[in-house]
CHARMM internal coordinates of N, CA and C (Angstrom, degrees):
IC EDIT
DIST 1 N 1 CA 1.4583
DIST 1 CA 1 C 1.5213
ANGL 1 N 1 CA 1 C 110.17
DIST 1 C 2 N 1.3291
ANGL 1 CA 1 C 2 N 115.63
DIHE 1 N 1 CA 1 C 2 N 141.82
DIST 2 N 2 CA 1.4589
ANGL 1 C 2 N 2 CA 121.31
DIHE 1 CA 1 C 2 N 2 CA 168.54
DIST 2 CA 2 C 1.5206
ANGL 2 N 2 CA 2 C 105.02
DIHE 1 C 2 N 2 CA 2 C -89.56
DIST 2 C 3 N 1.3197
ANGL 2 CA 2 C 3 N 117.28
DIHE 2 N 2 CA 2 C 3 N 129.53
DIST 3 N 3 CA 1.4653
ANGL 2 C 3 N 3 CA 121.49
DIHE 2 CA 2 C 3 N 3 CA -175.21
DIST 3 CA 3 C 1.5278
ANGL 3 N 3 CA 3 C 111.26
DIHE 2 C 3 N 3 CA 3 C -111.35
DIST 3 C 4 N 1.3382
ANGL 3 CA 3 C 4 N 115.39
DIHE 3 N 3 CA 3 C 4 N 157.76
DIST 4 N 4 CA 1.4620
ANGL 3 C 4 N 4 CA 121.97
DIHE 3 CA 3 C 4 N 4 CA -178.53
DIST 4 CA 4 C 1.5267
ANGL 4 N 4 CA 4 C 110.47
DIHE 3 C 4 N 4 CA 4 C -70.13
DIST 4 C 5 N 1.3210
ANGL 4 CA 4 C 5 N 116.38
DIHE 4 N 4 CA 4 C 5 N 128.49
DIST 5 N 5 CA 1.4612
ANGL 4 C 5 N 5 CA 122.04
DIHE 4 CA 4 C 5 N 5 CA 178.44
DIST 5 CA 5 C 1.5265
ANGL 5 N 5 CA 5 C 111.02
DIHE 4 C 5 N 5 CA 5 C -77.00
DIST 5 C 6 N 1.3376
ANGL 5 CA 5 C 6 N 116.35
DIHE 5 N 5 CA 5 C 6 N -19.77
DIST 6 N 6 CA 1.4661
ANGL 5 C 6 N 6 CA 121.62
DIHE 5 CA 5 C 6 N 6 CA -179.23
DIST 6 CA 6 C 1.5165
ANGL 6 N 6 CA 6 C 109.28
DIHE 5 C 6 N 6 CA 6 C -156.02
DIST 6 C 7 N 1.3031
ANGL 6 CA 6 C 7 N 116.97
DIHE 6 N 6 CA 6 C 7 N 168.96
DIST 7 N 7 CA 1.4629
ANGL 6 C 7 N 7 CA 122.29
DIHE 6 CA 6 C 7 N 7 CA 177.48
DIST 7 CA 7 C 1.5196
ANGL 7 N 7 CA 7 C 109.53
DIHE 6 C 7 N 7 CA 7 C -84.39
DIST 7 C 8 N 1.3323
ANGL 7 CA 7 C 8 N 116.41
DIHE 7 N 7 CA 7 C 8 N 154.05
DIST 8 N 8 CA 1.4564
ANGL 7 C 8 N 8 CA 120.77
DIHE 7 CA 7 C 8 N 8 CA 177.66
DIST 8 CA 8 C 1.5103
ANGL 8 N 8 CA 8 C 111.97
DIHE 7 C 8 N 8 CA 8 C 156.53
DIST 8 C 9 N 1.3155
ANGL 8 CA 8 C 9 N 115.62
DIHE 8 N 8 CA 8 C 9 N -152.74
DIST 9 N 9 CA 1.4601
ANGL 8 C 9 N 9 CA 123.22
DIHE 8 CA 8 C 9 N 9 CA 179.53
DIST 9 CA 9 C 1.5247
ANGL 9 N 9 CA 9 C 107.39
DIHE 8 C 9 N 9 CA 9 C -110.48
DIST 9 C 10 N 1.3294
ANGL 9 CA 9 C 10 N 115.57
DIHE 9 N 9 CA 9 C 10 N 121.06
DIST 10 N 10 CA 1.4603
ANGL 9 C 10 N 10 CA 121.04
DIHE 9 CA 9 C 10 N 10 CA -173.59
DIST 10 CA 10 C 1.5246
ANGL 10 N 10 CA 10 C 111.52
DIHE 9 C 10 N 10 CA 10 C -103.60
DIST 10 C 11 N 1.3255
ANGL 10 CA 10 C 11 N 115.70
DIHE 10 N 10 CA 10 C 11 N 129.47
DIST 11 N 11 CA 1.4685
ANGL 10 C 11 N 11 CA 121.79
DIHE 10 CA 10 C 11 N 11 CA 172.92
DIST 11 CA 11 C 1.5202
ANGL 11 N 11 CA 11 C 106.92
DIHE 10 C 11 N 11 CA 11 C -115.96
DIST 11 C 12 N 1.3315
ANGL 11 CA 11 C 12 N 115.45
DIHE 11 N 11 CA 11 C 12 N 112.23
DIST 12 N 12 CA 1.4591
ANGL 11 C 12 N 12 CA 120.28
DIHE 11 CA 11 C 12 N 12 CA -178.77
DIST 12 CA 12 C 1.5210
ANGL 12 N 12 CA 12 C 110.69
DIHE 11 C 12 N 12 CA 12 C -98.27
DIST 12 C 13 N 1.3260
ANGL 12 CA 12 C 13 N 116.27
DIHE 12 N 12 CA 12 C 13 N 135.98
DIST 13 N 13 CA 1.4589
ANGL 12 C 13 N 13 CA 122.38
DIHE 12 CA 12 C 13 N 13 CA 175.62
DIST 13 CA 13 C 1.5245
ANGL 13 N 13 CA 13 C 111.00
DIHE 12 C 13 N 13 CA 13 C -100.53
DIST 13 C 14 N 1.3290
ANGL 13 CA 13 C 14 N 116.86
DIHE 13 N 13 CA 13 C 14 N -13.02
DIST 14 N 14 CA 1.4671
ANGL 13 C 14 N 14 CA 121.75
DIHE 13 CA 13 C 14 N 14 CA -178.88
DIST 14 CA 14 C 1.5264
ANGL 14 N 14 CA 14 C 110.06
DIHE 13 C 14 N 14 CA 14 C -67.59
DIST 14 C 15 N 1.3316
ANGL 14 CA 14 C 15 N 116.44
DIHE 14 N 14 CA 14 C 15 N 131.72
DIST 15 N 15 CA 1.4655
ANGL 14 C 15 N 15 CA 122.45
DIHE 14 CA 14 C 15 N 15 CA 179.49
DIST 15 CA 15 C 1.5188
ANGL 15 N 15 CA 15 C 110.34
DIHE 14 C 15 N 15 CA 15 C -105.29
DIST 15 C 16 N 1.3244
ANGL 15 CA 15 C 16 N 116.62
DIHE 15 N 15 CA 15 C 16 N 146.07
DIST 16 N 16 CA 1.4568
ANGL 15 C 16 N 16 CA 120.71
DIHE 15 CA 15 C 16 N 16 CA 175.84
DIST 16 CA 16 C 1.5222
ANGL 16 N 16 CA 16 C 109.87
DIHE 15 C 16 N 16 CA 16 C -57.31
DIST 16 C 17 N 1.3123
ANGL 16 CA 16 C 17 N 116.24
DIHE 16 N 16 CA 16 C 17 N 133.78
DIST 17 N 17 CA 1.4590
ANGL 16 C 17 N 17 CA 121.41
DIHE 16 CA 16 C 17 N 17 CA -179.34
DIST 17 CA 17 C 1.5102
ANGL 17 N 17 CA 17 C 113.92
DIHE 16 C 17 N 17 CA 17 C 84.56
DIST 17 C 18 N 1.3254
ANGL 17 CA 17 C 18 N 117.22
DIHE 17 N 17 CA 17 C 18 N -5.68
DIST 18 N 18 CA 1.4576
ANGL 17 C 18 N 18 CA 120.65
DIHE 17 CA 17 C 18 N 18 CA -179.37
DIST 18 CA 18 C 1.5163
ANGL 18 N 18 CA 18 C 112.22
DIHE 17 C 18 N 18 CA 18 C -74.17
DIST 18 C 19 N 1.3189
ANGL 18 CA 18 C 19 N 116.07
DIHE 18 N 18 CA 18 C 19 N 143.00
DIST 19 N 19 CA 1.4636
ANGL 18 C 19 N 19 CA 121.98
DIHE 18 CA 18 C 19 N 19 CA 176.83
DIST 19 CA 19 C 1.5240
ANGL 19 N 19 CA 19 C 107.89
DIHE 18 C 19 N 19 CA 19 C -87.75
DIST 19 C 20 N 1.3378
ANGL 19 CA 19 C 20 N 116.57
DIHE 19 N 19 CA 19 C 20 N 129.96
DIST 20 N 20 CA 1.4625
ANGL 19 C 20 N 20 CA 121.07
DIHE 19 CA 19 C 20 N 20 CA -179.36
DIST 20 CA 20 C 1.5231
ANGL 20 N 20 CA 20 C 109.98
DIHE 19 C 20 N 20 CA 20 C -124.33
DIST 20 C 21 N 1.3076
ANGL 20 CA 20 C 21 N 115.23
DIHE 20 N 20 CA 20 C 21 N 154.18
DIST 21 N 21 CA 1.4645
ANGL 20 C 21 N 21 CA 122.58
DIHE 20 CA 20 C 21 N 21 CA 178.74
DIST 21 CA 21 C 1.5293
ANGL 21 N 21 CA 21 C 109.12
DIHE 20 C 21 N 21 CA 21 C -112.14
DIST 21 C 22 N 1.3172
ANGL 21 CA 21 C 22 N 116.05
DIHE 21 N 21 CA 21 C 22 N 150.26
DIST 22 N 22 CA 1.4560
ANGL 21 C 22 N 22 CA 121.64
DIHE 21 CA 21 C 22 N 22 CA 177.92
DIST 22 CA 22 C 1.5275
ANGL 22 N 22 CA 22 C 109.63
DIHE 21 C 22 N 22 CA 22 C -53.79
DIST 22 C 23 N 1.3398
ANGL 22 CA 22 C 23 N 116.73
DIHE 22 N 22 CA 22 C 23 N 130.05
DIST 23 N 23 CA 1.4563
ANGL 22 C 23 N 23 CA 122.11
DIHE 22 CA 22 C 23 N 23 CA 179.54
DIST 23 CA 23 C 1.5169
ANGL 23 N 23 CA 23 C 114.52
DIHE 22 C 23 N 23 CA 23 C 90.18
DIST 23 C 24 N 1.3355
ANGL 23 CA 23 C 24 N 117.18
DIHE 23 N 23 CA 23 C 24 N -10.22
DIST 24 N 24 CA 1.4660
ANGL 23 C 24 N 24 CA 121.43
DIHE 23 CA 23 C 24 N 24 CA -179.56
DIST 24 CA 24 C 1.5286
ANGL 24 N 24 CA 24 C 110.43
DIHE 23 C 24 N 24 CA 24 C -68.43
DIST 24 C 25 N 1.3285
ANGL 24 CA 24 C 25 N 116.89
DIHE 24 N 24 CA 24 C 25 N 137.97
DIST 25 N 25 CA 1.4641
ANGL 24 C 25 N 25 CA 121.50
DIHE 24 CA 24 C 25 N 25 CA 177.10
DIST 25 CA 25 C 1.5251
ANGL 25 N 25 CA 25 C 109.68
DIHE 24 C 25 N 25 CA 25 C -71.39
DIST 25 C 26 N 1.3340
ANGL 25 CA 25 C 26 N 115.73
DIHE 25 N 25 CA 25 C 26 N 128.40
DIST 26 N 26 CA 1.4623
ANGL 25 C 26 N 26 CA 121.91
DIHE 25 CA 25 C 26 N 26 CA 179.83
DIST 26 CA 26 C 1.5223
ANGL 26 N 26 CA 26 C 111.69
DIHE 25 C 26 N 26 CA 26 C -105.37
DIST 26 C 27 N 1.3230
ANGL 26 CA 26 C 27 N 116.62
DIHE 26 N 26 CA 26 C 27 N -15.62
DIST 27 N 27 CA 1.4556
ANGL 26 C 27 N 27 CA 121.09
DIHE 26 CA 26 C 27 N 27 CA -178.58
DIST 27 CA 27 C 1.5162
ANGL 27 N 27 CA 27 C 110.03
DIHE 26 C 27 N 27 CA 27 C 167.96
DIST 27 C 28 N 1.3375
ANGL 27 CA 27 C 28 N 115.12
DIHE 27 N 27 CA 27 C 28 N -168.21
DIST 28 N 28 CA 1.4609
ANGL 27 C 28 N 28 CA 120.48
DIHE 27 CA 27 C 28 N 28 CA -177.99
DIST 28 CA 28 C 1.5263
ANGL 28 N 28 CA 28 C 109.30
DIHE 27 C 28 N 28 CA 28 C -143.48
DIST 28 C 29 N 1.3313
ANGL 28 CA 28 C 29 N 115.53
DIHE 28 N 28 CA 28 C 29 N 146.89
DIST 29 N 29 CA 1.4595
ANGL 28 C 29 N 29 CA 121.70
DIHE 28 CA 28 C 29 N 29 CA 173.60
DIST 29 CA 29 C 1.5191
ANGL 29 N 29 CA 29 C 106.79
DIHE 28 C 29 N 29 CA 29 C -108.49
DIST 29 C 30 N 1.3360
ANGL 29 CA 29 C 30 N 115.73
DIHE 29 N 29 CA 29 C 30 N 125.50
DIST 30 N 30 CA 1.4613
ANGL 29 C 30 N 30 CA 121.93
DIHE 29 CA 29 C 30 N 30 CA -178.58
DIST 30 CA 30 C 1.5223
ANGL 30 N 30 CA 30 C 110.08
DIHE 29 C 30 N 30 CA 30 C -113.41
DIST 30 C 31 N 1.3406
ANGL 30 CA 30 C 31 N 115.91
DIHE 30 N 30 CA 30 C 31 N 162.35
DIST 31 N 31 CA 1.4605
ANGL 30 C 31 N 31 CA 119.63
DIHE 30 CA 30 C 31 N 31 CA 174.24
DIST 31 CA 31 C 1.5281
ANGL 31 N 31 CA 31 C 109.07
DIHE 30 C 31 N 31 CA 31 C -83.31
DIST 31 C 32 N 1.3222
ANGL 31 CA 31 C 32 N 117.44
DIHE 31 N 31 CA 31 C 32 N -176.33
DIST 32 N 32 CA 1.4661
ANGL 31 C 32 N 32 CA 122.29
DIHE 31 CA 31 C 32 N 32 CA -176.22
DIST 32 CA 32 C 1.5288
ANGL 32 N 32 CA 32 C 112.94
DIHE 31 C 32 N 32 CA 32 C -63.58
DIST 32 C 33 N 1.3220
ANGL 32 CA 32 C 33 N 117.73
DIHE 32 N 32 CA 32 C 33 N -18.65
DIST 33 N 33 CA 1.4588
ANGL 32 C 33 N 33 CA 121.79
DIHE 32 CA 32 C 33 N 33 CA -179.96
DIST 33 CA 33 C 1.5265
ANGL 33 N 33 CA 33 C 112.28
DIHE 32 C 33 N 33 CA 33 C -95.01
DIST 33 C 34 N 1.3315
ANGL 33 CA 33 C 34 N 117.14
DIHE 33 N 33 CA 33 C 34 N -0.52
DIST 34 N 34 CA 1.4608
ANGL 33 C 34 N 34 CA 121.51
DIHE 33 CA 33 C 34 N 34 CA 178.95
DIST 34 CA 34 C 1.5131
ANGL 34 N 34 CA 34 C 114.39
DIHE 33 C 34 N 34 CA 34 C 89.32
DIST 34 C 35 N 1.3311
ANGL 34 CA 34 C 35 N 116.79
DIHE 34 N 34 CA 34 C 35 N 5.34
DIST 35 N 35 CA 1.4632
ANGL 34 C 35 N 35 CA 120.06
DIHE 34 CA 34 C 35 N 35 CA 178.79
DIST 35 CA 35 C 1.5266
ANGL 35 N 35 CA 35 C 109.62
DIHE 34 C 35 N 35 CA 35 C -80.39
DIST 35 C 36 N 1.3400
ANGL 35 CA 35 C 36 N 118.02
DIHE 35 N 35 CA 35 C 36 N 125.88
DIST 36 N 36 CA 1.4693
ANGL 35 C 36 N 36 CA 120.93
DIHE 35 CA 35 C 36 N 36 CA -179.40
DIST 36 CA 36 C 1.5277
ANGL 36 N 36 CA 36 C 111.23
DIHE 35 C 36 N 36 CA 36 C -59.49
DIST 36 C 37 N 1.3313
ANGL 36 CA 36 C 37 N 116.03
DIHE 36 N 36 CA 36 C 37 N 134.57
DIST 37 N 37 CA 1.4579
ANGL 36 C 37 N 37 CA 121.77
DIHE 36 CA 36 C 37 N 37 CA -179.62
DIST 37 CA 37 C 1.5215
ANGL 37 N 37 CA 37 C 112.86
DIHE 36 C 37 N 37 CA 37 C -118.29
DIST 37 C 38 N 1.3359
ANGL 37 CA 37 C 38 N 117.15
DIHE 37 N 37 CA 37 C 38 N -29.12
DIST 38 N 38 CA 1.4703
ANGL 37 C 38 N 38 CA 120.63
DIHE 37 CA 37 C 38 N 38 CA -178.66
DIST 38 CA 38 C 1.5193
ANGL 38 N 38 CA 38 C 109.58
DIHE 37 C 38 N 38 CA 38 C -155.79
DIST 38 C 39 N 1.3221
ANGL 38 CA 38 C 39 N 116.36
DIHE 38 N 38 CA 38 C 39 N 142.94
DIST 39 N 39 CA 1.4610
ANGL 38 C 39 N 39 CA 121.87
DIHE 38 CA 38 C 39 N 39 CA 174.30
DIST 39 CA 39 C 1.5194
ANGL 39 N 39 CA 39 C 108.35
DIHE 38 C 39 N 39 CA 39 C -96.62
DIST 39 C 40 N 1.3319
ANGL 39 CA 39 C 40 N 116.13
DIHE 39 N 39 CA 39 C 40 N 133.36
DIST 40 N 40 CA 1.4614
ANGL 39 C 40 N 40 CA 121.90
DIHE 39 CA 39 C 40 N 40 CA 176.79
DIST 40 CA 40 C 1.5248
ANGL 40 N 40 CA 40 C 106.59
DIHE 39 C 40 N 40 CA 40 C -88.84
DIST 40 C 41 N 1.3482
ANGL 40 CA 40 C 41 N 117.24
DIHE 40 N 40 CA 40 C 41 N 121.04
DIST 41 N 41 CA 1.4656
ANGL 40 C 41 N 41 CA 121.07
DIHE 40 CA 40 C 41 N 41 CA -176.37
DIST 41 CA 41 C 1.5213
ANGL 41 N 41 CA 41 C 110.95
DIHE 40 C 41 N 41 CA 41 C -124.23
DIST 41 C 42 N 1.3310
ANGL 41 CA 41 C 42 N 115.03
DIHE 41 N 41 CA 41 C 42 N 148.57
DIST 42 N 42 CA 1.4654
ANGL 41 C 42 N 42 CA 121.01
DIHE 41 CA 41 C 42 N 42 CA 175.75
DIST 42 CA 42 C 1.5250
ANGL 42 N 42 CA 42 C 109.17
DIHE 41 C 42 N 42 CA 42 C -71.14
DIST 42 C 43 N 1.3377
ANGL 42 CA 42 C 43 N 116.02
DIHE 42 N 42 CA 42 C 43 N 137.41
DIST 43 N 43 CA 1.4630
ANGL 42 C 43 N 43 CA 120.19
DIHE 42 CA 42 C 43 N 43 CA 178.58
DIST 43 CA 43 C 1.5235
ANGL 43 N 43 CA 43 C 112.21
DIHE 42 C 43 N 43 CA 43 C -98.63
DIST 43 C 44 N 1.3393
ANGL 43 CA 43 C 44 N 115.72
DIHE 43 N 43 CA 43 C 44 N -8.65
DIST 44 N 44 CA 1.4724
ANGL 43 C 44 N 44 CA 121.22
DIHE 43 CA 43 C 44 N 44 CA 179.54
DIST 44 CA 44 C 1.5233
ANGL 44 N 44 CA 44 C 109.17
DIHE 43 C 44 N 44 CA 44 C -144.66
DIST 44 C 45 N 1.3352
ANGL 44 CA 44 C 45 N 116.53
DIHE 44 N 44 CA 44 C 45 N 161.49
DIST 45 N 45 CA 1.4629
ANGL 44 C 45 N 45 CA 121.35
DIHE 44 CA 44 C 45 N 45 CA 169.28
DIST 45 CA 45 C 1.5196
ANGL 45 N 45 CA 45 C 107.23
DIHE 44 C 45 N 45 CA 45 C -76.95
DIST 45 C 46 N 1.3291
ANGL 45 CA 45 C 46 N 118.12
DIHE 45 N 45 CA 45 C 46 N 141.53
DIST 46 N 46 CA 1.4576
ANGL 45 C 46 N 46 CA 119.67
DIHE 45 CA 45 C 46 N 46 CA 177.63
DIST 46 CA 46 C 1.5116
ANGL 46 N 46 CA 46 C 113.42
DIHE 45 C 46 N 46 CA 46 C 171.12
DIST 46 C 47 N 1.3353
ANGL 46 CA 46 C 47 N 114.79
DIHE 46 N 46 CA 46 C 47 N -160.09
DIST 47 N 47 CA 1.4597
ANGL 46 C 47 N 47 CA 123.10
DIHE 46 CA 46 C 47 N 47 CA -177.90
DIST 47 CA 47 C 1.5258
ANGL 47 N 47 CA 47 C 108.40
DIHE 46 C 47 N 47 CA 47 C -121.80
DIST 47 C 48 N 1.3273
ANGL 47 CA 47 C 48 N 117.00
DIHE 47 N 47 CA 47 C 48 N 136.02
DIST 48 N 48 CA 1.4628
ANGL 47 C 48 N 48 CA 121.32
DIHE 47 CA 47 C 48 N 48 CA 178.17
DIST 48 CA 48 C 1.5310
ANGL 48 N 48 CA 48 C 108.37
DIHE 47 C 48 N 48 CA 48 C -72.89
DIST 48 C 49 N 1.3434
ANGL 48 CA 48 C 49 N 115.79
DIHE 48 N 48 CA 48 C 49 N 115.31
DIST 49 N 49 CA 1.4643
ANGL 48 C 49 N 49 CA 120.49
DIHE 48 CA 48 C 49 N 49 CA -178.59
DIST 49 CA 49 C 1.5287
ANGL 49 N 49 CA 49 C 111.80
DIHE 48 C 49 N 49 CA 49 C -110.57
DIST 49 C 50 N 1.3190
ANGL 49 CA 49 C 50 N 117.27
DIHE 49 N 49 CA 49 C 50 N -6.10
DIST 50 N 50 CA 1.4586
ANGL 49 C 50 N 50 CA 121.52
DIHE 49 CA 49 C 50 N 50 CA 177.40
DIST 50 CA 50 C 1.5109
ANGL 50 N 50 CA 50 C 109.57
DIHE 49 C 50 N 50 CA 50 C -164.43
DIST 50 C 51 N 1.3419
ANGL 50 CA 50 C 51 N 115.41
DIHE 50 N 50 CA 50 C 51 N 150.66
DIST 51 N 51 CA 1.4665
ANGL 50 C 51 N 51 CA 119.07
DIHE 50 CA 50 C 51 N 51 CA 177.71
DIST 51 CA 51 C 1.5145
ANGL 51 N 51 CA 51 C 109.89
DIHE 50 C 51 N 51 CA 51 C -152.52
DIST 51 C 52 N 1.2869
ANGL 51 CA 51 C 52 N 115.84
DIHE 51 N 51 CA 51 C 52 N 153.12
DIST 52 N 52 CA 1.4593
ANGL 51 C 52 N 52 CA 123.06
DIHE 51 CA 51 C 52 N 52 CA 179.70
DIST 52 CA 52 C 1.5246
ANGL 52 N 52 CA 52 C 109.22
DIHE 51 C 52 N 52 CA 52 C -74.41
DIST 52 C 53 N 1.3390
ANGL 52 CA 52 C 53 N 115.97
DIHE 52 N 52 CA 52 C 53 N 142.37
DIST 53 N 53 CA 1.4583
ANGL 52 C 53 N 53 CA 120.69
DIHE 52 CA 52 C 53 N 53 CA 177.33
DIST 53 CA 53 C 1.5290
ANGL 53 N 53 CA 53 C 111.90
DIHE 52 C 53 N 53 CA 53 C -102.54
DIST 53 C 54 N 1.3289
ANGL 53 CA 53 C 54 N 117.76
DIHE 53 N 53 CA 53 C 54 N -34.92
DIST 54 N 54 CA 1.4605
ANGL 53 C 54 N 54 CA 121.95
DIHE 53 CA 53 C 54 N 54 CA -179.74
DIST 54 CA 54 C 1.5304
ANGL 54 N 54 CA 54 C 109.31
DIHE 53 C 54 N 54 CA 54 C -72.71
DIST 54 C 55 N 1.3317
ANGL 54 CA 54 C 55 N 118.44
DIHE 54 N 54 CA 54 C 55 N 123.79
DIST 55 N 55 CA 1.4679
ANGL 54 C 55 N 55 CA 120.08
DIHE 54 CA 54 C 55 N 55 CA -176.94
DIST 55 CA 55 C 1.5336
ANGL 55 N 55 CA 55 C 114.31
DIHE 54 C 55 N 55 CA 55 C -75.17
DIST 55 C 56 N 1.3323
ANGL 55 CA 55 C 56 N 118.29
DIHE 55 N 55 CA 55 C 56 N -18.04
DIST 56 N 56 CA 1.4612
ANGL 55 C 56 N 56 CA 120.25
DIHE 55 CA 55 C 56 N 56 CA -179.76
DIST 56 CA 56 C 1.5254
ANGL 56 N 56 CA 56 C 109.34
DIHE 55 C 56 N 56 CA 56 C -83.57
DIST 56 C 57 N 1.3372
ANGL 56 CA 56 C 57 N 116.33
DIHE 56 N 56 CA 56 C 57 N 121.33
DIST 57 N 57 CA 1.4630
ANGL 56 C 57 N 57 CA 120.11
DIHE 56 CA 56 C 57 N 57 CA -176.29
DIST 57 CA 57 C 1.5199
ANGL 57 N 57 CA 57 C 111.41
DIHE 56 C 57 N 57 CA 57 C -127.41
DIST 57 C 58 N 1.3124
ANGL 57 CA 57 C 58 N 114.71
DIHE 57 N 57 CA 57 C 58 N 150.34
DIST 58 N 58 CA 1.4572
ANGL 57 C 58 N 58 CA 122.70
DIHE 57 CA 57 C 58 N 58 CA 171.48
DIST 58 CA 58 C 1.5192
ANGL 58 N 58 CA 58 C 107.97
DIHE 57 C 58 N 58 CA 58 C -110.18
DIST 58 C 59 N 1.3166
ANGL 58 CA 58 C 59 N 115.96
DIHE 58 N 58 CA 58 C 59 N 154.67
DIST 59 N 59 CA 1.4535
ANGL 58 C 59 N 59 CA 120.15
DIHE 58 CA 58 C 59 N 59 CA 178.66
DIST 59 CA 59 C 1.5244
ANGL 59 N 59 CA 59 C 109.43
DIHE 58 C 59 N 59 CA 59 C -53.12
DIST 59 C 60 N 1.3248
ANGL 59 CA 59 C 60 N 116.28
DIHE 59 N 59 CA 59 C 60 N 130.53
DIST 60 N 60 CA 1.4559
ANGL 59 C 60 N 60 CA 121.89
DIHE 59 CA 59 C 60 N 60 CA 178.59
DIST 60 CA 60 C 1.5166
ANGL 60 N 60 CA 60 C 114.95
DIHE 59 C 60 N 60 CA 60 C 94.29
DIST 60 C 61 N 1.3378
ANGL 60 CA 60 C 61 N 117.92
DIHE 60 N 60 CA 60 C 61 N -9.81
DIST 61 N 61 CA 1.4678
ANGL 60 C 61 N 61 CA 120.59
DIHE 60 CA 60 C 61 N 61 CA 178.71
DIST 61 CA 61 C 1.5254
ANGL 61 N 61 CA 61 C 111.01
DIHE 60 C 61 N 61 CA 61 C -65.07
DIST 61 C 62 N 1.3365
ANGL 61 CA 61 C 62 N 116.24
DIHE 61 N 61 CA 61 C 62 N 145.57
DIST 62 N 62 CA 1.4633
ANGL 61 C 62 N 62 CA 121.83
DIHE 61 CA 61 C 62 N 62 CA 176.13
DIST 62 CA 62 C 1.5246
ANGL 62 N 62 CA 62 C 109.26
DIHE 61 C 62 N 62 CA 62 C -72.64
DIST 62 C 63 N 1.3374
ANGL 62 CA 62 C 63 N 117.11
DIHE 62 N 62 CA 62 C 63 N 132.38
DIST 63 N 63 CA 1.4626
ANGL 62 C 63 N 63 CA 121.70
DIHE 62 CA 62 C 63 N 63 CA -177.68
DIST 63 CA 63 C 1.5241
ANGL 63 N 63 CA 63 C 112.31
DIHE 62 C 63 N 63 CA 63 C -114.30
DIST 63 C 64 N 1.3241
ANGL 63 CA 63 C 64 N 116.64
DIHE 63 N 63 CA 63 C 64 N -54.26
DIST 64 N 64 CA 1.4634
ANGL 63 C 64 N 64 CA 121.51
DIHE 63 CA 63 C 64 N 64 CA -176.14
DIST 64 CA 64 C 1.5283
ANGL 64 N 64 CA 64 C 109.07
DIHE 63 C 64 N 64 CA 64 C -134.39
DIST 64 C 65 N 1.3371
ANGL 64 CA 64 C 65 N 116.07
DIHE 64 N 64 CA 64 C 65 N 130.58
DIST 65 N 65 CA 1.4641
ANGL 64 C 65 N 65 CA 121.25
DIHE 64 CA 64 C 65 N 65 CA 177.31
DIST 65 CA 65 C 1.5226
ANGL 65 N 65 CA 65 C 107.35
DIHE 64 C 65 N 65 CA 65 C -100.91
DIST 65 C 66 N 1.3170
ANGL 65 CA 65 C 66 N 116.37
DIHE 65 N 65 CA 65 C 66 N 120.92
DIST 66 N 66 CA 1.4615
ANGL 65 C 66 N 66 CA 121.84
DIHE 65 CA 65 C 66 N 66 CA -178.16
DIST 66 CA 66 C 1.5262
ANGL 66 N 66 CA 66 C 108.96
DIHE 65 C 66 N 66 CA 66 C -111.27
DIST 66 C 67 N 1.3239
ANGL 66 CA 66 C 67 N 115.47
DIHE 66 N 66 CA 66 C 67 N 122.82
DIST 67 N 67 CA 1.4578
ANGL 66 C 67 N 67 CA 121.25
DIHE 66 CA 66 C 67 N 67 CA 175.81
DIST 67 CA 67 C 1.5162
ANGL 67 N 67 CA 67 C 109.78
DIHE 66 C 67 N 67 CA 67 C -90.56
DIST 67 C 68 N 1.3197
ANGL 67 CA 67 C 68 N 116.49
DIHE 67 N 67 CA 67 C 68 N 131.12
DIST 68 N 68 CA 1.4624
ANGL 67 C 68 N 68 CA 121.88
DIHE 67 CA 67 C 68 N 68 CA 179.77
DIST 68 CA 68 C 1.5240
ANGL 68 N 68 CA 68 C 108.52
DIHE 67 C 68 N 68 CA 68 C -93.08
DIST 68 C 69 N 1.3220
ANGL 68 CA 68 C 69 N 116.04
DIHE 68 N 68 CA 68 C 69 N 128.15
DIST 69 N 69 CA 1.4630
ANGL 68 C 69 N 69 CA 121.85
DIHE 68 CA 68 C 69 N 69 CA 179.77
DIST 69 CA 69 C 1.5228
ANGL 69 N 69 CA 69 C 108.24
DIHE 68 C 69 N 69 CA 69 C -98.59
DIST 69 C 70 N 1.3276
ANGL 69 CA 69 C 70 N 115.84
DIHE 69 N 69 CA 69 C 70 N 119.70
DIST 70 N 70 CA 1.4619
ANGL 69 C 70 N 70 CA 120.24
DIHE 69 CA 69 C 70 N 70 CA 178.18
DIST 70 CA 70 C 1.5177
ANGL 70 N 70 CA 70 C 108.94
DIHE 69 C 70 N 70 CA 70 C -105.19
DIST 70 C 71 N 1.3286
ANGL 70 CA 70 C 71 N 116.27
DIHE 70 N 70 CA 70 C 71 N 135.43
DIST 71 N 71 CA 1.4667
ANGL 70 C 71 N 71 CA 119.79
DIHE 70 CA 70 C 71 N 71 CA -179.53
DIST 71 CA 71 C 1.5045
ANGL 71 N 71 CA 71 C 111.13
DIHE 70 C 71 N 71 CA 71 C -111.07
END
COOR INIT
IC SEED 1 N 1 CA 1 C
IC BUILD
């Protein structure tokens, strides 16, 4: 799981089943005024197999689950 680096309002762009690359932006966490505070990035190459639906996040909350495909 990719976890929230800070608390705030999370807008995820990652779609279920989407292929992501390490370092790719998956979304952003903003403060209560909508100012971006942190970018959510993939830490591995893989496929999005789960994602958070509730936009309110606390530091450490699970945001995006990335499945690693080994060949």
